[in-house]
VOGU-3710 file (C-alpha; in Angstrom, 3 decimals, decimal comma):
1> mrfilllflf> 0,000/0,000/0,000  1,295/3,450/-0,930  0,932/6,207/1,670  1,356/9,936/0,925  1,268/12,367/3,846  0,533/16,006/2,993  0,540/18,414/5,952  0,207/22,144/5,408  0,619/24,813/8,091  -2,053/27,073/6,638
11> lpvhiycqne> -4,818/24,504/6,243  -7,543/26,735/7,808  -6,812/29,493/5,305  -7,228/27,164/2,335  -10,070/24,995/3,597  -12,458/26,160/0,851  -9,961/25,911/-2,018  -10,891/23,860/-5,075  -7,958/21,615/-5,954  -6,922/19,177/-8,664
21> isgrivqqkg> -5,676/15,634/-8,082  -3,942/13,935/-11,005  -1,711/10,983/-11,682  -0,713/8,217/-14,064  -1,357/4,510/-13,486  1,268/2,127/-14,841  1,791/-1,628/-14,710  4,736/-3,133/-12,897  5,785/-5,063/-16,003  7,380/-2,756/-18,552
31> nepldfanvv> 6,037/0,384/-16,883  3,167/0,311/-19,439  0,141/2,583/-18,855  -3,040/0,902/-17,598  -6,176/2,305/-19,177  -9,708/1,998/-17,778  -8,580/1,455/-14,211  -11,243/2,570/-11,720  -10,121/5,534/-9,579  -12,360/6,509/-6,644
41> ihtedsvfva> -12,002/9,316/-4,059  -13,687/8,904/-0,686  -13,461/10,609/2,667  -11,917/9,159/5,819  -15,323/7,782/6,864  -15,758/6,035/3,452  -18,189/8,535/1,915  -17,933/8,498/-1,872  -16,769/11,834/-3,369  -15,949/11,230/-7,054
51> gttsdksgkf> -14,918/8,530/-9,489  -13,318/8,259/-12,909  -11,276/5,911/-15,105  -7,753/6,277/-16,465  -7,396/7,135/-20,159  -5,357/5,290/-22,800  -2,189/6,922/-21,407  -3,036/5,746/-17,886  -3,737/9,314/-16,769  -6,598/10,561/-14,597
61> ifrnvpsany> -7,559/13,913/-13,094  -10,082/15,193/-10,556  -10,978/18,891/-10,659  -12,658/21,123/-8,073  -11,827/18,902/-5,087  -12,500/20,745/-1,782  -9,724/20,841/0,824  -10,047/17,904/3,225  -8,631/14,474/4,085  -9,145/11,791/1,410
71> tititylgyi> -8,317/8,253/0,373  -7,869/7,401/-3,315  -8,530/3,775/-4,281  -7,368/2,317/-7,604  -8,831/-1,016/-8,754  -8,545/-3,112/-11,882  -9,566/-6,741/-12,399  -6,499/-8,969/-12,077  -4,466/-6,361/-10,155  -4,024/-5,681/-6,442
81> senitlkgls> -6,054/-2,687/-5,267  -3,966/0,397/-4,402  -4,836/2,958/-1,722  -3,356/6,466/-1,465  -4,076/8,615/1,584  -4,111/12,414/1,270  -4,177/14,228/4,583  -4,725/17,945/4,756  -5,165/18,471/1,013  -5,221/22,225/0,398
91> ksvdlgdiiv> -3,681/22,637/-3,047  -3,445/20,749/-6,321  -1,262/17,666/-6,299  0,221/15,458/-9,028  0,727/11,925/-7,709  3,018/11,020/-10,613  3,344/7,402/-11,733  1,373/4,978/-9,563  2,524/1,390/-10,044  -0,045/-1,412/-9,727
101> yedvtlldav> 0,864/-5,080/-9,413  -0,726/-8,179/-10,878  -2,590/-10,229/-8,282  -0,433/-13,346/-8,596  0,912/-13,582/-5,018  -0,624/-13,711/-1,571  -0,092/-10,013/-0,948  -2,758/-8,404/1,215  -5,311/-6,646/-0,973  -7,209/-3,590/0,163
111> tvtaspvthk> -11,011/-3,785/0,208  -12,942/-0,844/-1,184  -15,479/0,012/1,500  -16,890/3,177/-0,069  -19,870/2,934/-2,361  -18,504/3,464/-5,911  -21,461/5,635/-6,949  -21,532/9,301/-7,950  -24,706/11,378/-8,308  -24,921/13,680/-11,315
121> idrlvvfvtd> -27,833/15,848/-12,383  -29,106/13,294/-14,872  -27,601/9,996/-13,741  -25,935/7,727/-11,236  -22,469/6,613/-12,331  -21,740/3,199/-10,810  -18,239/1,745/-10,898  -18,420/-2,031/-10,870  -16,708/-3,776/-7,964  -14,681/-6,969/-8,234
131> rqkahssdgi> -17,204/-8,789/-6,048  -20,081/-7,838/-8,350  -18,149/-9,043/-11,399  -17,168/-12,285/-9,701  -20,817/-13,117/-8,928  -22,237/-12,240/-12,359  -22,587/-14,229/-15,562  -23,730/-11,478/-17,960  -24,781/-7,822/-18,149  -28,264/-8,408/-16,755
141> nllatmqlpr> -26,949/-10,447/-13,842  -24,394/-7,701/-13,115  -27,126/-5,052/-13,054  -29,113/-7,069/-10,514  -26,214/-6,929/-8,016  -26,419/-3,101/-7,932  -29,992/-2,840/-6,589  -30,650/0,437/-8,409  -33,760/2,446/-7,411  -37,062/1,793/-9,225
151> ltvnllmgsi> -35,489/-0,968/-11,316  -36,625/-4,605/-11,399  -34,153/-7,158/-12,774  -35,556/-10,644/-13,360  -32,620/-13,059/-13,360  -34,609/-16,083/-14,506  -36,354/-14,353/-17,408  -33,358/-12,175/-18,228  -35,481/-9,013/-18,261  -35,127/-5,425/-17,034
161> slpgdekiql> -38,191/-3,301/-16,312  -39,627/-0,226/-14,595  -42,939/0,005/-12,722  -46,069/0,291/-14,845  -45,879/1,479/-18,427  -42,649/3,485/-18,104  -40,198/3,073/-20,963  -36,624/1,951/-20,423  -33,806/2,330/-22,960  -30,770/0,054/-22,836
171> singakvden> -27,449/1,175/-24,315  -23,915/-0,107/-24,745  -21,327/2,661/-25,014  -24,197/5,021/-25,828  -25,788/2,806/-28,492  -29,417/1,786/-28,098  -29,629/-2,017/-27,815  -32,047/-4,627/-26,468  -31,866/-7,196/-23,681  -30,275/-9,764/-26,017
181> dikaikpdev> -27,230/-7,518/-26,430  -27,005/-6,962/-22,675  -27,028/-10,737/-22,081  -23,991/-11,077/-24,372  -21,867/-8,764/-22,169  -19,063/-10,333/-20,143  -19,007/-8,720/-16,666  -15,233/-8,198/-16,705  -15,633/-6,028/-19,843  -17,740/-3,462/-17,952
191> vrieyidnpg> -15,933/-0,311/-16,819  -19,011/1,321/-15,306  -22,789/1,573/-15,658  -24,535/4,917/-16,110  -28,055/4,807/-14,673  -29,624/7,841/-16,389  -32,763/8,290/-14,300  -33,357/11,861/-15,534  -32,813/11,680/-19,325  -32,404/14,905/-21,291
201> vrygdasvvi> -34,511/16,047/-24,235  -32,534/13,970/-26,746  -33,833/10,682/-25,293  -37,478/11,240/-26,277  -40,033/9,390/-24,152  -37,569/7,137/-22,275  -38,082/7,308/-18,488  -34,706/5,712/-17,751  -31,601/4,993/-19,828  -29,097/2,359/-18,684
211> nyilkrpttg> -25,764/2,767/-20,439  -23,039/0,111/-20,112  -19,530/1,477/-20,709  -17,379/-1,381/-21,982  -13,720/-1,817/-22,797  -13,001/-1,957/-26,503  -10,927/-5,107/-27,220  -8,121/-4,587/-29,742  -6,838/-8,162/-30,077  -8,130/-11,698/-29,683
221> gsiglntmna> -11,726/-12,842/-29,532  -14,449/-14,367/-27,382  -17,182/-16,983/-27,507  -20,163/-16,998/-25,162  -23,115/-19,319/-24,552  -26,149/-18,534/-22,392  -29,136/-20,865/-21,965  -32,191/-20,715/-19,714  -34,782/-23,498/-19,801  -37,779/-24,504/-17,729
231> vtslfgneqv> -37,938/-28,013/-16,332  -41,720/-28,149/-16,155  -42,646/-26,490/-19,507  -41,339/-25,810/-23,001  -40,034/-22,377/-22,112  -36,547/-21,015/-22,657  -34,025/-18,503/-23,978  -30,843/-19,333/-25,890  -27,919/-17,176/-27,006  -24,571/-17,675/-28,721
241> afklnykkse> -22,186/-14,725/-29,193  -18,877/-14,557/-31,061  -16,484/-11,601/-31,376  -13,112/-11,312/-33,102  -10,758/-8,322/-32,896  -7,899/-7,498/-35,225  -5,990/-4,261/-34,758  -8,565/-1,449/-35,090  -11,458/-3,651/-36,284  -14,014/-5,830/-34,552
251> fgliysgrfr> -16,263/-8,481/-36,106  -19,252/-9,815/-34,190  -22,006/-12,400/-34,593  -24,850/-12,968/-32,131  -27,752/-15,405/-32,284  -30,568/-15,004/-29,758  -33,667/-17,151/-29,583  -36,604/-17,759/-27,327  -39,378/-20,311/-27,364  -42,610/-20,516/-25,411
261> emdegwadkv> -45,242/-23,267/-25,421  -47,902/-22,892/-22,759  -50,533/-25,647/-22,549  -52,355/-24,510/-19,393  -53,601/-21,042/-20,295  -57,146/-19,728/-20,465  -59,267/-16,618/-19,899  -62,619/-16,029/-18,210  -64,605/-12,991/-19,284  -67,950/-11,390/-18,485
271> thfrfsdkde> -69,215/-8,710/-20,919  -72,336/-6,540/-20,648  -74,033/-5,348/-23,846  -76,515/-2,508/-23,343  -78,602/-2,012/-26,467  -80,445/1,068/-27,688  -83,828/-0,246/-26,502  -82,389/-0,373/-22,964  -82,281/-4,157/-22,975  -79,112/-5,682/-21,559
281> mirydngvpg> -77,432/-8,966/-22,367  -74,620/-10,471/-20,337  -72,211/-12,765/-22,171  -70,179/-15,312/-20,226  -66,960/-16,715/-21,671  -65,625/-19,546/-19,530  -62,096/-20,404/-20,587  -60,940/-23,870/-21,567  -57,235/-24,629/-20,913  -55,377/-24,576/-24,201
291> dwkenfhlft> -51,960/-23,890/-25,621  -50,188/-21,072/-27,394  -46,768/-20,991/-28,999  -44,161/-18,330/-29,664  -40,773/-18,641/-31,344  -38,341/-15,783/-31,878  -34,979/-15,748/-33,664  -32,574/-12,821/-33,978  -29,338/-12,801/-35,973  -26,901/-9,888/-35,713
301> vnyshldekn> -23,759/-9,379/-37,796  -21,606/-6,443/-36,734  -18,437/-4,718/-37,935  -16,734/-1,718/-36,310  -13,555/0,273/-36,786  -11,949/2,558/-34,192  -8,981/4,892/-34,482  -7,877/7,983/-32,572  -10,515/10,316/-34,059  -13,167/8,156/-35,702
311> yfnaavkysl> -15,505/5,344/-34,826  -17,549/3,516/-37,470  -20,066/0,775/-36,761  -22,225/-1,222/-39,171  -24,818/-3,739/-37,967  -27,118/-5,964/-40,022  -29,954/-7,621/-38,132  -32,678/-10,071/-39,065  -35,444/-11,261/-36,750  -38,183/-13,846/-37,266
321> tdmdkmthtn> -41,238/-14,017/-35,003  -43,697/-16,916/-35,234  -46,677/-16,877/-32,853  -49,791/-19,037/-32,584  -52,097/-17,725/-29,886  -55,616/-19,170/-29,881  -58,087/-19,145/-26,995  -61,012/-21,481/-26,428  -64,096/-20,669/-24,341  -67,525/-22,056/-23,611
331> qstsltpsri> -69,889/-19,148/-24,217  -73,390/-18,508/-22,923  -75,614/-15,466/-22,388  -78,118/-14,268/-19,809  -80,850/-14,525/-22,468  -80,142/-18,223/-23,245  -78,150/-19,563/-20,276  -78,622/-23,211/-21,223  -77,273/-22,751/-24,767  -73,514/-23,342/-24,677
341> tsvhqgaktv> -71,421/-22,376/-27,710  -67,778/-23,274/-28,232  -65,747/-20,233/-29,308  -62,297/-20,305/-30,920  -60,525/-16,997/-31,443  -56,995/-15,701/-31,812  -54,280/-15,094/-34,372  -51,300/-16,709/-36,067  -48,515/-14,220/-36,776  -45,329/-14,493/-38,788
351> qhlpsvdlyf> -43,114/-11,406/-38,970  -39,806/-10,829/-40,766  -37,773/-7,783/-39,769  -34,398/-7,075/-41,420  -32,553/-3,817/-40,652  -29,281/-2,041/-41,409  -27,681/0,387/-38,933  -24,775/2,666/-39,912  -23,090/4,838/-37,299  -20,171/7,283/-37,490
361> lhslkedril> -18,499/9,382/-34,778  -15,802/11,975/-35,449  -13,830/13,658/-32,654  -12,927/17,306/-33,153  -10,562/19,475/-31,168  -11,458/20,937/-27,749  -13,708/18,052/-26,596  -16,141/18,350/-29,494  -17,726/15,464/-31,386  -20,015/14,927/-34,371
371> ifnvvgtyin> -22,240/11,854/-34,607  -24,293/10,557/-37,539  -26,624/7,559/-37,564  -28,790/6,080/-40,352  -31,098/3,083/-39,898  -33,171/1,373/-42,581  -35,884/-1,140/-41,638  -38,323/-3,389/-43,510  -41,175/-5,149/-41,684  -43,170/-7,918/-43,370
381> sdidqvyeev> -46,136/-9,182/-41,350  -48,559/-12,012/-42,109  -51,395/-12,194/-39,577  -54,302/-14,650/-39,765  -57,056/-13,747/-37,289  -60,144/-15,864/-36,719  -63,304/-15,879/-34,605  -65,558/-18,958/-34,742  -68,672/-20,000/-32,849  -69,237/-23,753/-33,009
391> kdnevitgii> -72,405/-25,624/-32,002  -72,773/-29,388/-32,409  -69,540/-29,503/-34,430  -70,881/-26,973/-36,925  -69,525/-23,461/-37,420  -72,510/-21,154/-36,912  -70,494/-17,925/-37,043  -67,140/-17,350/-38,705  -65,159/-14,118/-38,916  -61,840/-14,087/-40,753
401> sdvdgkkysv> -59,288/-11,288/-41,052  -56,024/-11,924/-42,887  -53,463/-9,125/-42,946  -50,543/-8,830/-45,348  -48,510/-5,906/-44,050  -45,374/-4,223/-45,331  -43,619/-1,233/-43,845  -40,490/0,590/-44,970  -38,718/3,209/-42,866  -35,521/5,244/-42,741
411> igegiyeqtf> -34,315/7,076/-39,616  -31,487/9,597/-39,726  -29,958/11,533/-36,829  -27,086/13,946/-36,310  -25,688/15,220/-32,992  -23,101/17,819/-32,004  -21,671/17,772/-28,471  -19,100/19,914/-26,689  -17,767/19,515/-23,171  -16,180/22,460/-21,342
421> dnnhrfsagl> -13,589/22,393/-18,574  -15,918/24,057/-16,064  -18,297/21,055/-15,806  -20,540/22,470/-18,524  -21,819/20,638/-21,602  -23,705/21,687/-24,733  -25,430/19,419/-27,249  -27,712/19,886/-30,243  -29,313/17,374/-32,568  -31,662/16,774/-35,465
431> khmqafadnh> -33,596/13,579/-36,131  -35,937/12,618/-38,956  -37,978/9,480/-39,661  -39,744/8,717/-42,953  -41,997/5,670/-43,248  -44,454/4,073/-45,654  -46,897/1,277/-44,766  -48,893/-0,878/-47,189  -51,344/-3,122/-45,301  -53,932/-5,334/-47,053
441> ytgtinslak> -56,868/-6,663/-45,003  -58,889/-9,537/-46,506  -61,634/-11,758/-45,133  -64,975/-10,725/-43,687  -64,114/-7,075/-44,415  -61,662/-6,158/-47,182  -59,604/-2,996/-46,764  -56,432/-1,389/-48,082  -54,419/1,029/-45,968  -51,518/2,851/-47,614
451> mdqsesyaym> -50,006/5,356/-45,223  -47,102/7,793/-45,232  -45,632/9,055/-42,000  -42,809/11,362/-40,996  -41,515/12,663/-37,686  -38,859/15,348/-37,220  -37,236/16,514/-34,013  -34,663/19,251/-33,367  -33,274/20,067/-29,919  -30,605/21,909/-27,926
461> eysgktdkfs> -29,503/21,246/-24,358  -27,071/22,812/-21,878  -25,958/21,597/-18,463  -23,622/22,979/-15,844  -22,499/22,802/-12,232  -21,463/25,388/-9,654  -20,193/24,022/-6,366  -23,148/22,010/-4,959  -25,730/23,277/-7,448  -26,314/21,614/-10,835
471> ymggagisrs> -28,706/22,503/-13,630  -29,745/21,140/-16,998  -32,087/22,771/-19,492  -33,076/22,061/-23,033  -35,805/22,498/-25,587  -36,886/20,810/-28,778  -39,507/21,115/-31,470  -41,158/18,018/-32,919  -43,206/17,734/-36,111  -45,510/14,778/-36,830
481> wtkqegeqsh> -47,129/14,221/-40,232  -49,404/11,387/-41,419  -51,211/10,806/-44,706  -53,400/7,868/-45,692  -54,415/7,315/-49,278  -57,869/8,809/-49,776  -57,739/10,804/-46,524  -56,536/14,263/-45,561  -53,028/14,674/-44,160  -52,428/15,805/-40,585
491> tdyvfrpkit> -49,506/17,848/-39,261  -48,756/18,592/-35,601  -46,031/20,731/-34,020  -45,114/20,425/-30,340  -42,652/22,491/-28,288  -40,738/20,233/-25,864  -38,814/22,030/-23,080  -37,231/20,348/-20,048  -35,420/21,746/-17,020  -33,781/20,073/-14,020
501> lqynfkpemf> -32,294/21,607/-10,869  -30,267/19,595/-8,354  -28,638/20,484/-5,060  -26,106/18,177/-3,376  -26,091/18,766/0,396  -23,294/16,232/0,659  -21,762/13,794/-1,842  -24,162/11,157/-0,538  -27,315/13,332/-0,361  -29,165/15,392/-2,968
511> irirgerdnt> -32,567/16,732/-3,963  -33,726/17,208/-7,547  -36,723/18,903/-9,139  -37,617/18,559/-12,794  -40,244/19,688/-15,246  -40,847/18,884/-18,894  -43,298/18,981/-21,782  -43,238/16,265/-24,432  -45,676/14,803/-26,931  -47,318/11,552/-27,985
521> apslanvsav> -48,020/10,980/-31,671  -50,753/8,542/-32,773  -49,558/5,190/-34,089  -50,135/4,237/-37,707  -52,610/1,565/-36,587  -54,691/4,105/-34,657  -54,978/6,524/-37,603  -55,803/3,845/-40,200  -59,161/4,312/-41,916  -59,860/0,599/-41,420
531> eqyidtlrit> -62,337/-1,391/-39,381  -62,340/-5,090/-38,525  -64,797/-7,359/-36,716  -63,710/-8,644/-33,318  -66,774/-10,886/-32,909  -70,447/-10,747/-33,846  -71,137/-7,688/-31,675  -67,828/-5,810/-31,565  -65,783/-3,929/-34,178  -62,402/-2,216/-33,930
541> rgnpglkana> -61,919/0,935/-35,996  -59,072/3,365/-36,662  -59,481/7,143/-36,530  -57,646/9,211/-39,196  -58,564/12,407/-37,318  -56,287/11,757/-34,340  -53,753/14,441/-33,462  -50,577/14,353/-31,403  -51,061/15,420/-27,778  -48,761/17,190/-25,342
551> nyqigftfsw> -47,767/15,797/-21,931  -46,682/17,846/-18,909  -44,710/16,316/-16,060  -43,118/17,586/-12,862  -41,088/15,523/-10,426  -39,144/15,568/-7,187  -36,384/13,200/-6,033  -34,585/12,877/-2,716  -31,682/10,439/-2,376  -29,420/9,637/0,568
561> dknifginyd> -26,804/6,886/0,881  -24,709/6,599/3,992  -22,565/3,587/4,812  -24,949/0,604/4,871  -28,227/2,571/4,546  -29,934/4,179/1,570  -33,209/6,059/0,979  -34,707/7,102/-2,347  -37,993/9,022/-2,596  -39,514/9,925/-5,941
571> asyryspdai> -42,746/11,829/-6,601  -44,152/12,759/-10,005  -47,298/14,208/-11,545  -48,174/13,761/-15,231  -50,950/15,653/-17,046  -51,897/14,792/-20,647  -54,566/17,016/-22,224  -56,164/15,670/-25,419  -54,714/12,240/-24,616  -55,184/9,577/-27,288
581> meeilrendl> -57,382/7,072/-25,453  -59,983/4,470/-26,246  -63,736/4,768/-26,369  -66,454/2,221/-27,139  -69,365/3,596/-29,184  -72,764/2,062/-29,909  -73,923/2,131/-33,535  -76,998/0,139/-34,669  -76,542/-2,148/-31,674  -72,939/-2,885/-32,628
591> fistfynqkn> -70,157/-1,805/-30,278  -67,278/0,078/-31,906  -63,889/0,192/-30,187  -61,913/3,200/-31,412  -59,648/6,055/-30,271  -60,239/9,783/-29,782  -58,360/12,755/-28,385  -60,035/12,686/-24,970  -60,158/15,496/-22,370  -57,174/14,531/-20,242
601> wqklnneltf> -55,331/11,818/-18,354  -53,542/12,354/-15,025  -51,259/10,285/-12,823  -49,792/11,063/-9,410  -47,087/8,680/-8,178  -45,238/8,501/-4,861  -42,566/5,849/-4,292  -40,195/5,290/-1,365  -37,320/2,785/-1,323  -35,212/1,688/1,664
611> tvnpiqdmlt> -31,959/-0,166/1,053  -29,737/-1,691/3,714  -26,492/-3,671/3,514  -26,196/-5,258/6,975  -23,282/-7,379/5,737  -21,567/-5,031/3,311  -20,815/-6,427/-0,152  -22,543/-9,673/0,860  -26,160/-9,027/1,849  -28,461/-6,364/0,395
621> vsltgginry> -32,112/-5,855/1,323  -34,375/-3,474/-0,631  -38,000/-2,574/0,211  -40,196/-0,303/-1,920  -43,692/1,003/-1,333  -45,698/3,196/-3,677  -49,071/4,778/-4,459  -50,550/5,528/-7,886  -53,541/7,833/-8,278  -55,137/7,901/-11,757
631> lsngnnyshk> -57,712/10,267/-13,271  -58,915/9,393/-16,775  -61,323/11,975/-18,198  -62,818/11,250/-21,609  -65,214/13,250/-23,700  -68,034/11,036/-22,408  -66,601/9,371/-19,310  -64,598/9,956/-16,143  -62,819/7,238/-14,114  -60,552/7,160/-11,045
641> htnyyyrasl> -58,336/4,525/-9,508  -55,875/4,273/-6,602  -53,239/1,552/-6,573  -50,993/0,604/-3,638  -47,998/-1,526/-4,531  -44,763/-2,896/-3,106  -41,539/-4,568/-4,233  -39,034/-6,457/-2,103  -35,627/-7,905/-2,881  -33,002/-9,760/-0,882
651> mfmvkkfmaq> -29,615/-10,616/-2,434  -26,825/-12,600/-0,806  -23,320/-13,061/-2,314  -20,651/-15,203/-0,693  -17,607/-16,837/-2,259  -18,792/-18,161/-5,646  -22,493/-18,304/-4,747  -25,276/-15,774/-5,191  -28,898/-16,109/-4,048  -31,818/-13,741/-4,575
661> fqannaynnl> -35,432/-13,539/-3,467  -37,881/-11,102/-5,119  -41,561/-10,399/-4,501  -44,094/-7,817/-5,674  -47,814/-7,260/-5,786  -49,926/-5,954/-8,667  -48,962/-2,607/-10,238  -52,190/-1,461/-11,919  -52,561/1,031/-14,763  -55,720/2,934/-15,716
671> wgetlyggen> -55,732/4,188/-19,304  -58,897/5,418/-20,976  -61,713/3,230/-19,700  -59,618/0,140/-19,045  -57,890/-0,860/-15,830  -54,965/-3,162/-16,579  -54,059/-5,217/-13,530  -50,605/-6,475/-12,713  -49,684/-9,761/-11,109  -48,513/-10,924/-7,696
681> tqqitvmynq> -45,234/-12,783/-8,147  -42,321/-14,198/-6,196  -39,023/-15,550/-7,439  -36,108/-17,459/-5,903  -32,766/-17,770/-7,709  -29,477/-19,466/-6,756  -26,328/-19,261/-8,914  -22,790/-20,669/-8,741  -19,981/-18,918/-10,644  -16,996/-21,158/-11,301
691> gkfvvgagii> -15,239/-18,523/-13,382  -15,378/-20,032/-16,852  -19,003/-21,102/-16,451  -22,060/-20,271/-14,349  -24,876/-22,624/-13,361  -28,084/-21,577/-11,683  -31,584/-22,655/-10,765  -34,730/-20,910/-9,664  -38,471/-21,060/-9,289  -41,161/-18,569/-10,327
701> spfsgnykrr> -44,164/-17,925/-8,040  -43,408/-20,765/-5,602  -46,204/-19,658/-3,257  -48,951/-19,256/-5,881  -51,087/-21,957/-7,443  -51,738/-20,046/-10,660  -50,658/-16,988/-12,629  -53,531/-14,486/-12,922  -54,011/-11,031/-14,442  -57,190/-8,983/-14,262
711> tenmntyspy> -58,524/-6,487/-16,822  -61,616/-4,321/-16,343  -63,328/-1,994/-18,792  -65,830/0,567/-17,428  -67,551/1,697/-20,629  -71,214/2,720/-20,438  -72,375/0,543/-23,342  -70,133/-2,528/-23,171  -68,204/-2,923/-19,902  -66,357/-6,148/-19,227
721> esygyinnls> -64,152/-7,903/-16,698  -61,676/-10,626/-17,599  -59,109/-12,810/-15,872  -56,212/-14,414/-17,709  -54,572/-17,537/-16,281  -51,356/-19,375/-17,198  -50,685/-22,206/-14,797  -47,355/-22,986/-16,469  -45,945/-19,745/-15,030  -46,674/-20,802/-11,449
731> rmvminfsch> -44,103/-22,896/-9,596  -42,088/-23,095/-12,809  -38,562/-24,394/-12,180  -35,808/-22,881/-14,352  -32,240/-24,028/-15,042  -29,559/-21,639/-16,330  -26,116/-22,341/-17,778  -23,652/-19,887/-19,292  -19,986/-19,946/-20,243  -17,558/-17,467/-21,784
741> fdfgrkakte> -14,151/-18,078/-23,320  -11,797/-15,428/-24,641  -8,277/-15,263/-25,970  -5,624/-12,573/-26,403  -7,616/-9,630/-25,070  -6,497/-6,001/-24,752  -9,109/-3,299/-24,542  -10,128/0,310/-25,092  -13,574/1,849/-25,524  -15,589/4,349/-27,513
751> nkrmnntdsd> -19,080/5,659/-26,934  -21,607/5,033/-29,677  -24,033/7,715/-28,553  -27,203/6,699/-30,403  -29,053/3,954/-32,193  -32,504/4,154/-33,764  -34,998/1,376/-34,385  -38,491/0,981/-35,835  -40,861/-1,828/-34,824  -44,308/-0,249/-35,383
761> tgiiqvn> -46,081/-2,252/-38,125  -49,067/0,100/-38,425  -51,481/-2,874/-38,399  -54,783/-2,826/-36,509  -54,887/-5,801/-34,140  -58,128/-7,549/-33,247  -58,375/-8,491/-29,577
//
């Protein structure tokens, strides 16, 4: 351990000075610089102050460090941790070359006891510890060990989610990716994770962005395998990833697949039909256990090139989705209760989605960069929908809707960013999407929907920091345009400002207030001038007259982390005038499900999370409680709902083992006239990490006999209540195996700051 003692006679005079701490990290062998080493400053009582990583020359620097006593900890996987003590710091200091040694002997290593987390105005920057890496098999597993606020990580399913309908964006080195890409990450490649819980205006409607900063390998290659399969059902995820690096180039190939075959699923539904003559009929659909299948395949081929000033990335993807989801019910009505009809309804879907993504980053002088991204996508969808009523083995009612859908889109984006030495940053960007959809509907009703769509967005944003006060402000203008053949075009402009103010009382405590205005554009399916039968009494219909609506949101966050305890409180209020929401109309005793710009929708959320680490770095307990209050005001209806929810998590890591228990109750969402209920679930997972491979097992909902979700519609003319059941998802035992092998690795990194995708088919779905 290296010890530096700095004592100054005039410490009281300089106690408020802002100092710089710099140095260069080198390896013992050959005195070579070590890049991407984690460097963390914390106080004498282990309170985190700041963190960074060394650059390609091994150098690091901390600016604006107040005068005080500090400890600097340097860590890097495979090397012995190094501690440097600074006592009485009152002026800038250059630590010179700091030698780190490979961990090949029984030398005493220093344990990092400070939390490696820094709070910025828009994000938490989390430096990954050796213990977290040693207990993780992939990027999703690694994220679970961090117990980040408001985030739910499902180890068995390999999924990452936020409460309710909030959108989450996953990124690798700034590039938008999906969960399949995160699963392919090796934990020892991760330098840090940026949990952007207050995204700026450039991120659109994302509530949270999780950005993995990885080392960029320059030599060698890697092969990875990750499988997850249920013992009790045909249910699983598979992935194989291969990467090869040669000098400044990287070649990659990833295959991801999932399969689902549930044979114990059904739905019970009660629907009221109130006709114009004031008569009412109640229809009972009693579900019969049946099966549904889903298969998904994704192939990704990637090439990238990195030099001192430029980064180019090209990715070609192809996905195939094949779903067969049919439901079977025994149907009766209040008018003829003894007459039982067998009903078969559902859809078979096959979708092909190839895409090409080209990305280029150019570094200019004075910390300035230019970024360009172009994405082309083609979506081919074949959907066969059917509704049949069968009596005595004869079809008495048959409704067929076959859809042949094609959509073409191009998305282009350009960004300029500049970072200043005084903790200030400026960015500006322009994004444009052009799409064309050609959807043919045949069957009971024949329709043709040819639609053009474009969306443009321009923005500017500036952020800065002065002592304990941080601010971020930006504004953008969005333009949405849609045109269907034979219909009038619609154009909407929306001004989208956002401002955030944050005050750090201490490095471990801050408050943040935020306010923003964004917009929601109607989907192509919602604006289609097409209608399709759902059953003999119900029709779904698009509305070409829909317009984009604005959304206003304000929020407050308080966060405090001290030693083994942590508290996070978040409150938000969202108001959406002219919200695009559903409405069921009655026309000639048929019930039409469509969308209108309704009066408004409102949501008030309060959520409080307690985190405690009674055995630091080994045991973490997290408890969350929250309240949602919804107000949904339509042109002809008004509904309210209050939802109380909780989440709980316990994670234990010791030696090569990790165990986790998770539980939550239903998180409900009221939108329009429909209340979408969540589910009550529990999950137990145990994993063993040998180093080269990881094996694990778990069980989903061990204390529940069945998986159930409730949906309720409160329409005046045709309200309904339904319950969906899937017994396969209760007490389902899962087995996981993963392994990673690499050879000849050296690494550096570059941030790919954006990636754009398009998955909206524009097809009206019958449900």
